[in-house]
C-alpha positions in Angstrom: 31.1 -89.1 9.1 28.7 -87.7 6.9 29.1 -87.0 2.9 30.3 -83.7 2.0 29.3 -82.4 -1.3 30.9 -78.9 -2.8 30.5 -76.6 -6.3 32.5 -74.0 -5.5 36.1 -73.7 -6.6 37.1 -72.8 -2.9 37.2 -75.1 0.0 35.6 -78.1 1.3 35.7 -78.3 5.3 36.2 -81.6 6.7 35.1 -81.9 10.6 36.3 -84.6 12.9 35.4 -85.0 16.8 36.5 -86.7 19.6 40.0 -86.8 19.5 41.6 -87.6 22.9 44.6 -85.3 25.4 47.8 -86.3 23.8 46.3 -88.0 20.4 47.8 -87.3 16.9 45.4 -86.9 14.4 45.7 -88.3 10.5 43.6 -87.2 7.8 43.6 -89.5 4.9 43.1 -88.3 1.5 43.1 -91.9 0.2 46.9 -92.2 -0.4 48.0 -88.6 1.1 48.3 -88.3 4.6 48.4 -85.0 7.0 50.1 -85.2 10.1 48.9 -83.0 12.9 50.2 -83.0 16.5 47.6 -81.9 18.9 47.8 -80.5 22.2 44.8 -80.0 24.4 43.9 -76.4 24.9 40.9 -74.3 25.6 41.8 -72.3 22.6 38.5 -70.6 19.8 38.8 -73.9 18.4 38.2 -76.0 21.8 34.5 -77.5 22.1 32.8 -78.8 25.6 33.4 -82.1 26.1 30.3 -84.4 26.1 32.0 -86.5 28.8 33.2 -84.8 32.1 36.5 -84.5 32.5 37.5 -85.8 28.8 38.9 -82.3 26.4 37.7 -82.8 22.6 38.7 -80.7 20.3 37.4 -79.8 16.8 39.7 -80.3 13.6 39.1 -78.7 10.7 40.8 -78.9 7.2 40.5 -76.9 4.2 40.8 -78.7 0.6 40.5 -76.7 -2.7 38.7 -78.3 -5.5 41.6 -77.6 -7.6 43.4 -79.6 -5.3 41.4 -82.7 -5.4 41.3 -82.9 -9.5 44.9 -82.6 -9.4 45.7 -85.4 -7.6 42.4 -87.5 -8.2 41.0 -86.2 -11.6 37.3 -85.9 -11.7 37.3 -89.4 -10.4 34.8 -89.7 -7.1 37.1 -89.9 -4.0 36.3 -90.3 -0.1 37.7 -88.7 3.1 38.5 -90.6 6.3 39.8 -89.0 10.0 42.2 -91.1 11.8 43.1 -89.9 15.1 45.4 -92.7 17.8 47.0 -92.4 21.1 48.4 -94.9 23.6 45.3 -96.7 24.1 44.6 -97.5 20.4 43.8 -96.0 16.9 40.1 -95.1 15.4 39.2 -94.2 12.3 35.9 -92.3 11.3 33.6 -93.4 8.7 34.2 -93.0 4.8 32.7 -89.4 3.5 32.5 -89.4 -0.3 33.0 -86.4 -2.4 31.2 -85.5 -5.1 30.9 -82.2 -7.4 26.9 -81.2 -7.4 25.3 -79.4 -9.9 21.9 -78.6 -11.4 21.2 -78.0 -14.9 19.4 -75.5 -16.6 17.1 -76.7 -19.0 14.0 -78.9 -18.1 13.8 -82.2 -20.1 10.4 -82.0 -20.4 8.0 -78.3 -19.2 4.3 -78.5 -18.6 2.0 -77.1 -21.7 -1.2 -75.4 -21.8 -4.2 -77.2 -21.6 -8.1 -76.2 -22.5 -10.5 -79.0 -20.5 -13.8 -79.4 -19.6 -15.0 -78.9 -16.8 -14.5 -82.3 -14.6 -12.6 -83.9 -17.2 -9.1 -85.0 -15.6 -5.8 -82.9 -16.2 -2.4 -84.2 -16.4 0.9 -82.0 -16.4 4.2 -83.6 -17.4 7.5 -82.5 -15.7 10.7 -83.7 -16.3 13.3 -81.7 -14.3 16.6 -80.9 -15.5 19.1 -83.8 -14.8 21.6 -82.8 -11.2 23.8 -84.6 -8.6 22.1 -84.6 -6.2 18.8 -85.4 -8.0 16.6 -82.1 -8.1 13.3 -82.3 -5.8 10.2 -81.0 -8.1 6.8 -78.7 -6.6 4.3 -77.3 -7.9 3.1 -73.7 -8.0 0.0 -72.4 -8.6 -0.6 -69.1 -9.7 3.1 -68.5 -7.2 1.5 -70.7 -4.9 2.7 -74.3 -3.2 0.4 -77.2 -4.6 0.1 -79.0 -1.1 -1.5 -82.4 -2.1 -1.9 -83.3 1.0 -4.5 -80.6 2.0 -6.0 -81.0 -1.7 -7.3 -84.5 -2.6 -8.3 -83.7 -5.8 -4.7 -83.9 -6.6 -1.6 -85.5 -6.6 1.9 -85.7 -8.1 3.3 -88.6 -9.3 6.8 -90.4 -9.4 7.5 -89.1 -12.6 6.5 -85.5 -10.8 3.8 -84.9 -13.1 0.7 -82.6 -11.4 -2.6 -84.5 -11.9 -5.8 -83.3 -11.1 -8.5 -86.0 -10.7 -12.0 -83.6 -11.9 -11.5 -80.3 -13.1 -13.0 -77.0 -11.6 -13.7 -73.7 -12.4 -10.9 -72.8 -9.2 -8.3 -74.9 -11.3 -7.8 -72.4 -13.9 -4.5 -70.6 -13.0 -0.8 -70.8 -14.4 1.1 -74.2 -13.1 4.6 -73.5 -12.8 7.4 -76.8 -12.3 9.8 -76.2 -9.7 12.9 -78.4 -9.6 16.0 -77.8 -6.5 18.9 -79.4 -5.1 21.6 -78.2 -3.0 23.2 -76.6 -5.5 20.1 -74.1 -7.6 16.4 -74.0 -7.9 15.1 -73.7 -11.8 11.4 -72.9 -12.7 9.6 -74.3 -16.2 7.8 -71.8 -18.4 3.9 -71.3 -16.7 1.3 -73.6 -18.3 -1.8 -71.9 -18.2 -4.6 -74.0 -17.4 -8.0 -73.0 -18.7 -11.4 -75.0 -17.4 -14.3 -73.9 -19.9 -17.8 -74.9 -19.6 -20.3 -75.7 -22.7 -24.0 -74.1 -22.5 -26.7 -75.9 -22.0 -30.4 -75.2 -22.9 -32.6 -74.3 -20.2 -36.3 -76.1 -20.3 -38.7 -74.4 -22.9 -40.6 -71.8 -21.8 -44.8 -72.3 -21.4 -46.3 -71.5 -25.1 -47.4 -67.9 -25.1 -51.1 -66.6 -25.6 -51.9 -66.4 -29.2 -50.9 -63.3 -31.0 -54.2 -63.1 -32.6 -57.0 -62.5 -29.9 -60.0 -63.5 -33.0 -58.3 -65.6 -36.3 -55.4 -67.1 -37.1 -52.0 -65.8 -35.1 -48.9 -67.2 -33.2 -47.4 -68.3 -30.3 -43.8 -68.7 -29.3 -41.8 -70.1 -26.8 -38.3 -69.7 -25.9 -35.4 -71.2 -24.0 -31.6 -69.9 -23.0 -28.5 -71.2 -23.2 -27.9 -71.0 -19.4 -27.9 -74.3 -17.9 -25.3 -74.0 -17.6 -24.3 -70.7 -19.7 -20.8 -71.3 -21.9 -17.9 -69.9 -19.8 -14.1 -69.5 -20.6 -14.8 -70.0 -24.2 -17.0 -73.1 -23.9 -19.2 -73.8 -26.8 -22.5 -72.3 -27.2 -25.6 -74.1 -27.4 -26.8 -75.9 -30.6 -30.0 -75.7 -32.2 -32.9 -72.5 -31.6 -33.3 -70.5 -28.9 -37.2 -69.9 -29.7 -40.1 -71.5 -31.8 -42.8 -70.2 -33.3 -46.0 -72.2 -34.3 -49.3 -71.2 -35.7 -52.4 -70.9 -34.1 -56.3 -70.3 -34.0 -58.3 -68.4 -31.7 -62.2 -68.7 -32.4 -63.9 -65.0 -32.9 -66.4 -64.3 -30.9 -70.2 -63.8 -32.2 -72.5 -62.2 -30.8 -75.9 -62.8 -30.7 -78.7 -61.2 -32.8 -82.6 -61.3 -33.0 -84.5 -62.8 -35.5 -87.6 -61.1 -37.0 -90.6 -61.2 -34.6 -93.0 -63.2 -35.6 -96.8 -62.3 -36.2 -98.9 -61.7 -33.5 -100.8 -64.4 -31.9 -104.7 -63.7 -31.8 -106.7 -62.3 -29.3 -106.8 -64.8 -26.0 -109.5 -64.8 -23.6 -107.8 -62.3 -21.2 -107.7 -59.6 -23.9 -103.9 -60.3 -24.7 -102.0 -61.0 -27.6 -98.1 -61.9 -28.3 -95.2 -62.1 -30.5 -91.9 -63.7 -29.9 -88.5 -63.8 -31.4 -85.2 -66.1 -31.1 -81.5 -64.7 -30.3 -80.3 -67.2 -33.4 -79.4 -64.9 -36.4 -76.5 -65.2 -35.7 -76.9 -67.6 -32.2 -74.0 -66.4 -29.2 -70.7 -68.7 -29.7 -67.5 -68.4 -28.8 -68.1 -66.1 -26.0 -70.1 -63.8 -27.7 -72.8 -61.3 -26.1 -76.5 -62.4 -26.0 -79.0 -60.3 -27.4 -79.8 -57.9 -25.3 -83.5 -57.0 -24.6 -87.0 -59.2 -24.2 -87.9 -62.1 -26.4 -91.9 -61.9 -25.6 -93.8 -59.3 -26.1 -97.2 -58.9 -25.0 -100.0 -56.3 -25.7 -103.4 -55.8 -24.7 -105.9 -56.2 -27.3 -108.4 -53.2 -28.6 -111.5 -52.4 -30.2 -113.2 -55.4 -31.3 -110.5 -57.8 -31.0 -111.0 -58.5 -27.2 -115.2 -59.6 -28.0 -116.5 -63.6 -27.4 -119.4 -64.6 -27.8 -121.2 -67.7 -27.7 -120.5 -70.4 -30.6 -123.3 -70.0 -33.0 -124.6 -72.5 -36.3 -121.4 -71.1 -38.1 -119.2 -72.8 -35.5 -120.7 -75.8 -35.0 -120.5 -76.4 -39.1 -116.5 -75.7 -38.7 -116.5 -78.2 -36.3 -118.0 -80.6 -37.9 -115.7 -80.2 -41.1 -112.6 -80.1 -39.4 -113.4 -83.5 -37.7 -114.4 -84.7 -41.3 -111.0 -83.5 -42.3 -109.2 -85.8 -39.7 -111.2 -89.0 -40.4 -110.0 -88.8 -44.3 -106.6 -88.2 -42.5 -106.4 -91.3 -40.5 -108.0 -93.8 -43.2 -105.5 -92.2 -45.7 -102.7 -92.7 -43.2 -104.3 -96.2 -42.7 -104.0 -97.1 -46.2 -100.2 -96.2 -46.5 -99.2 -98.0 -43.9 -101.3 -101.1 -44.8 -99.3 -100.6 -48.4 -95.8 -100.3 -46.7 -96.6 -103.8 -44.5 -97.4 -105.6 -47.9 -94.3 -104.5 -50.0 -92.2 -104.7 -46.9 -93.5 -108.6 -46.8 -92.8 -109.2 -50.4 -89.3 -108.0 -50.2 -88.7 -110.4 -47.5 -90.1 -112.8 -48.8 -88.2 -112.4 -51.9 -84.8 -112.7 -50.0 -86.3 -116.0 -48.0 -87.1 -117.3 -51.6 -83.4 -117.2 -52.8 -80.8 -119.3 -51.4 -79.1 -117.5 -48.7 -80.4 -119.9 -46.2 -79.8 -123.0 -47.8 -77.2 -123.0 -50.3 -73.8 -124.2 -48.8 -75.7 -125.0 -45.3 -76.0 -128.7 -43.7 -77.8 -129.4 -40.6 -74.8 -129.6 -37.9 -75.1 -130.8 -34.2 -72.4 -129.4 -32.0 -71.1 -130.9 -29.2 -70.1 -128.6 -26.4 -66.9 -130.6 -25.4 -65.9 -131.1 -28.2 -63.0 -128.9 -29.0 -62.7 -128.6 -32.8 -65.8 -126.3 -33.8 -64.6 -124.7 -36.6 -67.1 -126.0 -39.0 -69.7 -124.1 -37.3 -68.5 -120.8 -39.0 -67.9 -122.2 -42.5 -71.4 -121.6 -44.2 -70.8 -119.2 -47.4 -74.2 -118.6 -48.8 -75.3 -116.8 -52.2 -77.8 -113.8 -52.1 -79.9 -112.6 -54.9 -82.5 -109.7 -53.9 -84.1 -106.5 -55.5 -82.3 -103.1 -55.7 -83.2 -99.4 -55.5 -81.1 -96.4 -54.7 -80.8 -93.2 -52.7 -80.1 -89.8 -53.1 -81.0 -86.9 -50.3 -79.2 -84.3 -48.6 -75.4 -84.8 -48.4 -75.2 -83.1 -44.6 -75.2 -85.4 -41.9 -78.6 -85.4 -39.9 -79.0 -83.8 -36.9 -80.6 -84.8 -34.1 -83.3 -82.1 -33.5 -86.4 -80.7 -34.4 -86.1 -79.7 -37.9 -87.1 -81.2 -41.0 -85.0 -84.4 -41.9 -84.3 -85.3 -45.3 -86.4 -87.6 -47.3 -85.1 -90.5 -49.0 -86.8 -91.4 -52.3 -85.9 -93.3 -55.6 -83.1 -91.5 -57.9 -81.7 -91.3 -61.1 -79.1 -93.3 -60.2 -80.7 -96.9 -61.0 -84.1 -97.5 -62.7 -87.0 -97.8 -60.1 -88.2 -101.2 -59.1 -90.1 -103.2 -60.9 -91.8 -105.8 -60.7 -89.1 -108.5 -61.6 -86.1 -109.6 -60.0 -82.8 -107.4 -60.0 -79.3 -108.6 -58.9 -77.4 -106.6 -56.3 -74.0 -105.3 -57.6 -71.3 -106.9 -56.2 -68.8 -104.4 -57.3 -68.4 -101.6 -59.9 -65.4 -101.1 -62.8 -63.3 -98.2 -62.8 -65.8 -96.9 -65.6 -68.7 -96.8 -63.2 -66.7 -95.7 -60.2 -65.5 -92.5 -62.1 -68.6 -91.8 -63.7 -70.3 -92.1 -59.9 -67.4 -89.4 -59.1 -68.3 -87.4 -62.0 -71.9 -87.0 -61.2 -71.1 -86.4 -57.4 -68.4 -84.1 -58.2 -71.1 -81.5 -59.5 -72.0 -80.6 -55.7 -69.9 -79.0 -53.7 -69.0 -80.9 -50.7 -67.5 -84.1 -53.5 -65.3 -81.6 -55.6 -62.4 -82.8 -53.5 -62.7 -86.2 -54.4 -60.3 -87.9 -56.3 -61.3 -88.6 -60.1 -59.3 -92.1 -60.3 -60.4 -95.3 -59.2 -57.6 -96.8 -57.9 -57.9 -94.9 -54.6 -61.7 -95.5 -54.6 -64.5 -98.2 -54.0 -67.8 -97.9 -54.7 -70.2 -100.2 -53.9 -74.7 -100.9 -54.1 -75.7 -102.1 -50.7 -79.2 -103.2 -49.1 -80.1 -104.3 -45.4 -78.2 -107.2 -46.1 -75.0 -105.2 -45.6 -71.0 -105.8 -47.1 -67.8 -103.8 -47.3 -65.6 -101.8 -49.4 -62.2 -101.8 -49.7 -59.0 -100.0 -51.2 -56.7 -102.4 -52.3 -53.4 -102.4 -50.7 -53.9 -99.2 -48.2 -55.2 -100.9 -45.2 -58.8 -98.7 -45.6 -62.1 -100.2 -45.4 -65.3 -99.8 -44.6 -67.7 -102.7 -42.8 -71.5 -102.1 -43.3 -73.2 -104.6 -40.7 -76.5 -106.3 -41.7 -79.3 -104.2 -40.9 -77.0 -101.1 -40.9 -79.1 -100.1 -43.8 -83.1 -99.5 -43.3 -85.0 -102.4 -45.1 -86.5 -101.4 -48.1 -83.5 -98.9 -49.2 -80.2 -99.5 -51.1 -77.5 -96.9 -51.2 -74.8 -96.3 -53.4 -71.7 -96.0 -51.0 -68.5 -95.1 -51.7 -65.1 -94.9 -49.7 -62.0 -92.7 -50.8 -58.6 -92.0 -49.9 -57.5 -88.6 -49.9 -53.8 -87.1 -51.0 -53.1 -84.4 -48.5 -52.5 -82.0 -50.8 -55.9 -82.2 -52.4 -57.5 -81.7 -48.4 -56.2 -79.1 -46.3 -56.3 -80.2 -42.6 -55.3 -77.8 -40.4 -53.2 -78.7 -37.0 -52.2 -76.3 -34.2 -49.2 -76.8 -31.4 -47.9 -80.0 -31.5 -50.5 -81.9 -33.2 -49.6 -83.9 -36.1 -51.3 -85.9 -38.7 -51.2 -90.0 -37.7 -53.7 -91.6 -40.4 -54.8 -91.0 -44.1 -57.5 -88.5 -44.6 -60.6 -90.7 -45.9 -63.7 -90.2 -47.3 -66.8 -92.2 -47.0 -70.6 -91.4 -48.0 -72.9 -89.8 -49.0 -72.5 -88.2 -45.7 -76.7 -87.7 -45.5 -77.5 -91.4 -45.8 -79.6 -92.8 -43.1 -77.9 -95.6 -40.7 -80.3 -97.9 -38.2 -76.2 -99.5 -37.1 -73.0 -97.9 -36.9 -70.6 -98.6 -39.7 -67.2 -99.2 -38.7 -64.5 -97.5 -40.7 -60.7 -99.0 -40.6 -57.6 -97.5 -41.2 -53.7 -97.7 -40.8 -51.5 -95.1 -38.2 -48.2 -94.5 -37.9 -48.5 -93.6 -34.2 -46.7 -95.2 -31.2 -50.2 -94.8 -29.1 -49.4 -94.2 -25.2 -51.6 -92.3 -22.8 -48.9 -90.7 -21.3 -47.5 -89.2 -24.6 -50.5 -88.8 -26.6 -53.7 -87.1 -26.8 -55.1 -88.4 -29.6 -58.7 -86.9 -31.4 -60.7 -88.1 -34.1 -61.4 -85.1 -36.9 -64.3 -85.0 -39.1 -64.8 -82.3 -41.7 -68.7 -80.6 -41.6 -70.8 -79.6 -44.7 -69.2 -76.4 -44.4 -65.1 -77.6 -45.3 -64.5 -76.9 -41.5 -62.6 -80.1 -39.0 -64.0 -80.6 -35.8 -62.9 -83.0 -32.9 -65.5 -85.6 -32.9 -64.1 -87.9 -30.6 -61.5 -87.7 -27.5 -59.8 -90.9 -28.0 -59.7 -92.6 -24.1 -62.7 -90.1 -23.4 -65.2 -92.2 -25.2 -69.2 -92.0 -23.8 -71.0 -95.0 -24.6 -74.0 -92.7 -26.0 -71.5 -91.0 -28.3 -72.0 -91.1 -31.6 -68.7 -92.3 -32.4 -66.5 -94.7 -30.8 -63.0 -96.0 -31.5 -60.9 -99.3 -31.3 -57.3 -98.2 -31.2 -54.6 -100.8 -31.9 -50.9 -101.0 -32.6 -50.9 -100.4 -36.2 -54.7 -99.4 -37.1 -57.8 -97.8 -35.5 -61.6 -98.9 -36.0 -64.3 -96.2 -35.9 -67.7 -96.8 -35.0 -69.7 -94.4 -36.5 -73.7 -93.7 -37.7 -72.8 -90.7 -39.9 -70.4 -91.1 -42.9 -68.2 -88.2 -43.9 -64.7 -87.3 -44.1 -62.0 -88.3 -41.2 -58.6 -88.4 -40.1 -56.9 -89.3 -36.9 -54.9 -86.1 -35.5 -52.3 -87.2 -32.5 -51.1 -84.0 -30.0 -47.8 -85.0 -28.6 -48.1 -84.6 -24.6 -44.2 -85.1 -23.7 -40.7 -85.4 -26.0 -41.0 -89.5 -25.8 -44.3 -88.8 -28.2 -43.3 -91.0 -31.7 -44.4 -91.6 -34.6 -43.5 -94.5 -37.1 -41.5 -93.5 -40.3 -41.0 -96.1 -43.1 -37.4 -95.7 -44.8 -37.0 -97.3 -48.5 -34.1 -96.7 -50.5 -34.8 -96.7 -54.1 -32.3 -96.7 -57.1 -32.4 -97.3 -61.3 -32.8 -100.7 -62.5 -29.8 -99.5 -64.7 -27.3 -97.0 -64.9 -26.6 -95.5 -68.3 -24.6 -93.0 -67.6 -21.8 -92.3 -65.3 -23.9 -90.9 -62.7 -26.3 -93.0 -60.4 -28.5 -91.8 -57.9 -29.9 -93.5 -54.5 -33.6 -92.0 -53.4 -34.2 -92.6 -49.9 -37.4 -92.2 -49.0 -39.1 -91.2 -45.4 -42.9 -91.6 -45.1 -45.3 -92.8 -42.5 -45.2 -96.4 -41.8 -48.9 -96.9 -43.3 -50.1 -98.9 -46.5 -51.3 -96.3 -48.4 -48.0 -94.2 -48.1 -46.0 -97.1 -48.8 -48.6 -97.9 -52.1 -47.9 -94.7 -53.2 -44.0 -94.5 -53.2 -43.8 -98.2 -54.8 -46.5 -97.0 -57.7 -44.1 -93.6 -58.3 -40.9 -95.6 -58.7 -42.2 -98.1 -61.0 -43.5 -95.0 -63.0 -39.5 -94.0 -62.8 -38.1 -97.3 -63.7 -36.8 -97.8 -59.9 -36.3 -100.5 -57.6 -36.1 -101.3 -53.9 -32.3 -102.0 -53.1 -32.9 -103.1 -49.4 -35.4 -103.9 -47.1 -37.3 -101.7 -45.6 -36.3 -100.3 -41.9 -38.6 -98.0 -39.2 -37.6 -95.0 -37.4 -39.2 -93.8 -34.5 -39.3 -90.4 -35.1 -39.8 -88.2 -31.5 -41.2 -85.2 -30.7 -37.8 -83.4 -30.0 -37.8 -80.7 -32.1 -34.3 -82.2 -33.9 -34.1 -82.9 -37.7 -33.5 -85.9 -39.5 -30.2 -86.9 -41.1 -29.1 -88.4 -43.7 -25.9 -89.4 -44.6 -23.4 -91.8 -46.9 -20.2 -93.9 -46.2 -18.2 -96.3 -47.4 -18.1 -95.7 -51.1 -15.5 -97.1 -52.9 -13.3 -94.0 -53.3 -11.4 -95.8 -56.3 -14.3 -97.0 -58.2 -16.9 -93.9 -57.2 -17.0 -90.7 -55.6 -20.2 -88.9 -54.3 -21.3 -85.3 -55.7 -22.6 -84.3 -52.2 -20.9 -81.4 -51.2 -21.9 -81.9 -47.5 -21.1 -84.6 -44.9 -24.8 -85.2 -44.8 -28.4 -84.2 -46.0 -31.4 -82.7 -43.6 -34.8 -83.1 -43.4 -36.0 -80.3 -40.9 -38.2 -81.2 -38.3 -41.5 -79.7 -38.8 -41.8 -80.8 -42.7 -42.3 -84.7 -40.8 -43.7 -83.8 -37.9 -46.8 -81.4 -39.2 -47.4 -83.3 -42.3 -46.9 -80.3 -45.3 -47.9 -80.9 -49.0 -46.5 -84.3 -49.2 -47.3 -87.3 -47.7 -43.7 -88.3 -48.0 -40.3 -87.1 -48.2 -37.2 -88.0 -50.0 -33.5 -87.0 -50.3 -31.0 -88.0 -53.0 -27.5 -89.4 -53.1 -25.8 -88.7 -56.8 -22.9 -90.7 -56.8 -20.5 -91.1 -60.0 -18.5 -94.0 -61.5 -14.9 -93.3 -62.7 -15.6 -96.0 -65.3 -18.6 -97.4 -67.4 -17.0 -100.8 -66.2 -17.8 -100.6 -63.0 -21.1 -102.3 -62.0 -20.6 -102.8 -58.4 -21.3 -100.8 -55.3 -21.8 -101.4 -51.7 -21.9 -98.3 -49.4 -23.7 -97.5 -46.1 -26.4 -95.3 -45.7 -27.1 -93.7 -41.8 -30.3 -92.1 -41.2 -30.6 -90.7 -37.6 -32.6 -88.3 -35.9 -29.9 -85.5 -34.3 -30.0 -86.8 -30.1 -32.2 -89.6 -31.1 -32.5 -93.1 -32.8 -31.4 -94.1 -36.0 -30.9 -96.6 -38.7 -28.5 -97.8 -40.9 -28.3 -99.5 -44.1 -25.3 -101.7 -44.1 -24.0 -103.0 -47.4 -26.6 -101.7 -49.5 -26.8 -104.0 -52.7 -29.9 -104.3 -54.9 -32.9 -106.6 -53.6 -35.8 -107.8 -55.0 -38.7 -104.6 -55.7 -41.2 -105.5 -52.7 -44.6 -105.2 -53.4 -47.2 -104.3 -50.9 -49.7 -107.0 -49.4 -52.0 -108.0 -51.8 -55.5 -107.8 -49.9 -57.3 -108.9 -52.9 -58.6 -107.2 -56.1 -62.4 -106.8 -55.4 -63.1 -103.3 -53.7 -66.7 -104.1 -53.0 -68.6 -107.1 -51.7 -72.1 -107.3 -51.0 -73.9 -109.2 -48.6 -73.2 -112.6 -46.8 -69.7 -112.5 -49.2 -68.6 -109.9 -47.4 -68.2 -111.9 -43.5 -66.4 -114.7 -42.8 -69.1 -115.7 -40.5 -72.1 -116.8 -42.3 -75.3 -115.2 -42.0 -77.5 -117.8 -40.7 -75.1 -118.7 -37.8 -74.6 -114.7 -37.0 -78.0 -114.6 -36.1 -78.2 -117.8 -34.1 -75.2 -116.5 -32.3 -76.7 -113.4 -31.5 -80.2 -114.3 -30.5 -78.4 -116.5 -28.1 -75.7 -114.5 -26.3 -78.2 -111.2 -26.1 -80.2 -112.2 -23.3 -78.5 -111.7 -19.8 -77.4 -115.2 -18.6 -76.8 -116.1 -14.8 -74.2 -118.7 -15.9 -72.1 -116.3 -17.7 -72.7 -117.7 -21.0 -73.9 -114.4 -22.9 -72.3 -111.4 -25.0 -70.0 -110.3 -21.7 -68.1 -113.7 -21.6 -67.4 -113.5 -25.4 -66.0 -110.0 -25.0 -63.7 -110.9 -22.7 -62.4 -114.1 -24.6 -61.9 -111.9 -27.7 -60.5 -109.3 -25.3 -62.3 -106.7 -26.1 -63.8 -106.3 -22.3 -62.4 -102.8 -22.3 -65.4 -101.7 -24.4 -68.3 -103.5 -22.5 -69.9 -100.1 -21.9 -70.1 -99.3 -25.4 -71.5 -102.4 -26.5 -74.1 -102.9 -23.6 -75.8 -99.5 -25.0 -76.5 -100.8 -28.2 -79.5 -102.8 -28.9 -78.0 -105.8 -29.8 -74.4 -106.2 -28.0 -73.5 -109.5 -29.4 -73.7 -107.9 -32.9 -71.7 -105.2 -32.1 -68.6 -107.8 -31.4 -68.8 -109.6 -34.4 -69.0 -106.8 -36.6 -65.9 -105.3 -34.5 -64.2 -108.6 -35.8 -65.4 -109.3 -38.8 -63.1 -105.3 -39.2 -60.2 -106.4 -37.4 -59.6 -109.9 -39.0 -60.9 -109.8 -42.8 -60.0 -111.7 -45.0 -57.3 -113.4 -43.0 -58.8 -114.1 -40.1 -58.9 -117.5 -38.1 -62.5 -118.5 -38.0 -61.1 -121.2 -35.6 -60.4 -119.5 -32.6 -63.9 -117.5 -32.9 -65.1 -120.7 -33.0 -63.6 -121.9 -29.9 -64.3 -119.3 -27.8 -68.4 -120.0 -29.1 -67.6 -123.4 -28.4 -66.3 -122.5 -24.8 -69.7 -120.8 -24.1 -71.6 -123.7 -25.4 -70.1 -125.6 -22.9 -71.8 -123.6 -20.3 -75.5 -124.1 -21.8 -75.5 -127.5 -24.1 -78.4 -125.7 -25.9 -76.6 -122.8 -27.3 -75.7 -122.8 -31.2 -77.3 -126.0 -32.4 -79.0 -125.5 -35.8 -81.8 -128.0 -36.7 -82.7 -129.2 -39.8 -86.0 -127.1 -39.9 -84.1 -124.2 -39.1 -81.8 -124.7 -42.3 
C-alpha cells in the first residue's frame, strides 16, 4: 500500500485491493480498527477481477485531517489494510501518512550579474523548505533551461545554475522555480548581462603628407571595433589617432645659365655657343629646362676667311713652343725640390727613436702558443710639425677646382730645426682653438667648453682623439694624413638642444651627435669614428641610417646600414652597444633608427638620485630616464654632483618599445607612520613621444617628494616601479642609499699622437701588413686574419682598399683601445705563422 500524503483539511482516501468473497475487511489505524462486513456484488464499486472467476472489490475509507490529529496529534502515523477469511488472514504494507507543505520564501535567490564574454557564470538557488523536498528547475526568459540540450550549462546538486563560458545569447532574465505536490514557487528574476570590452583595430597606413612641398603632417587612425564594446563594456584605452611631422622636398625646375661667348669661326664657316641647365639644376621631380643647350650660326663677312700661314704665324708658333719648354723645366724643378723635402722629412723620422726605442730583436717560432710579446713594442716619436688651413666644405669627386693646403697661422712655419709634435693640448689651447674656428659659420655650434671636446695636432703617423667617459673616439691610422702635412683636428660632443636634427615618422636618435673636423681636410685613408648607441639592433625590427650634416646645415642619409657598398665613402661596423664608422670625410654625424615593427626597442638607463643630506622635512627622489650611452650617463652624474645628489640604487636598463605607450613611474611601500608622499596621483607618466623623438633634452626625469613627520626620522625604505604601459618594466625594491657610481675611467689624455696612440707597435704593424696583404694560396693572408677576428662579414669592404690588412688592424685598434687583449691578436697572428714559418720574423738588421 503506497504512502499517502495530504495537506487539505478534508479527507484522505485509502484504497484496499484484492478482497476475496465472503471476507471481512479491517482498516487498522494503529490501535483503532474499523470493522467492515463485505459481500460480493456488482455495484458501482466493483472491479473487474484480475483473475477469472475471482471477484474483486475496492474498498475506500475517508479519514479527515482533524480526526488524525485529534487521535495522534502531529506525530507521523501509518495505515494498514487487513483482510481475512476461512482461508486465512493477509495484511497490506504500511502506508505512512505525512503532512505535505512548501514554504513561500526561498532561502537564497539568484542575483543579477554583469560578466565579460567567455567568463563563467554561477547563479545560486536554495529553494524553500518543504515536504516532500522541492524539485528545482530554471527558466531563461520564461523558457525551461534543459542541460541535456545545452552542454554549456548544468545544475549542481545544490541547485545552482552554472554557465561554463558566457555567450552573448546568455544575456537574459533567469528564474529559479521550486515545486512539490503542494505548491510551485518562483524566485525573483536575476538579470544576467554579458558585456564585451572594446579592442583596437590595427593601425591604418600613414596618410600622405598634408603638404606637397615643405613641412606638413601625416596621420593614421584605428577604431575600437576589434571587438566593439557591447552591453556596457569598456571603451578602448589610448588614442584613436596619431599625428607626426613630415617633410616633402619641393620640386625645383631647372634654369638656364647665361650663354657662353661665341666660339671662333670654324673651317665650315660656323660658330657656336652653349649654356647649361644648372641655375638651378632640376631636382626633386622638377621640370627640365626648355629649349636647346647649343646654338650654332653661320659666320658672316670677314669672319669666314682662311688663308695660308704667313711669317707672323710661324713666329707665334715658335713663341708658344718656347713658353711650353719653360713651363716643363719649371715643373721639373718644383718636383725635384718636393722630392728633396720629402726625403729630408723621411730621414728626420728615420733618425728618430721610433724604430729602435724599446724594441729588441725577436725570433718567433710558429709552433709556440704564447706569442703575445710580438705586440709589445712601445716606441717614442719626435718629428717636424706644420699646420693645415683650407676650405671647410667636404671635397667632392668632380672636375671643379679643389682646395689648396698651405701653411697657416695656427703654428709657426717650418724652420730648419726640429719641432716636437704635440701629444695633447691644455684646456686653454682647446678653447682658443674653438674660438678661432667659431668665427666661421659652420663652427658656430661647436661647444665652448673643453669637457666635451678633444683636440690635437697630427701628421702621417696618425693618432687618436678621445672624449673621456663618453665612449667617443676618433682613430687616425698611419698614412691617413699625407706625408709632409700636419693637421689640427678636433672631436666634439654636442648637446641635443644645441644642434637640431629633424626626425620624420618613426625615426629616433640612437647615438650622440658628434663633430670631427675641420671637414675639408684631405685624407688618403679612412679614419674610424667610434660612438655608443642605445638601440637593440635587429634587421627585422630596425632600419638604421648614418646621417651627416652638410656645410649648408641640412642633414643627409649617407649610409643605410646593411646596404653598404665597398666603394662607398662610408662604412660601419655595428656592435651591440657601439658602432665604428669608416669615413674619408670629416663632419658632423649621428646614428638614427626607424622602427619597422612594434618590437623595436631602445635601451633606457634608469637612475635614482637623492640629496646627500636632508635639512628640512621634505625629501626628494629624482628618477632619470636617459639613453643607455656613456655620454648621457656622464652628463647626468655631472649635473647631480653640482646639485649635491648621490646615487641611491644600482642603475637599471629598460627596453623601451615602439608601441606608442607612455612610461609610468610610481612609488610604493612608503612607511606611512614615518613618511607621506606629496604626490596627488598614483603614478607619474612620461609621454611616449618625449622619449622616442628625443626632444630638447637627452634625458628626462621625474621627482617624488616625500615628507617626514618628525625631524628625528633618518631611515627610508620604499619601492619605485618604472614600466611601459603594456610593456616591460623595472622596479627598485627596498631602495636605500648606495655609493655614487662614477663613469668608467677611459684615461685622462684626450689626444694621443703617433705610435703611443696604438697598441700594436709601428714596426710590427708594418711587418704584418706587408706579409698578409699579398694573396697566399695556403690561406695565410688577410682573409684568414679577418675570419679569426670575426670580421669576415666585411671582406668585400677590406678588399676594396689598397691595404686590407691595415683596415683590419685599424678596426681592431678602434674596438679594443685601451683595454684590448694583445695576446688574443698575437695568437691569431701566430696561427697564421704556422702555415708559413717565414711570416713575422724580425731580424736584427730590421730593428
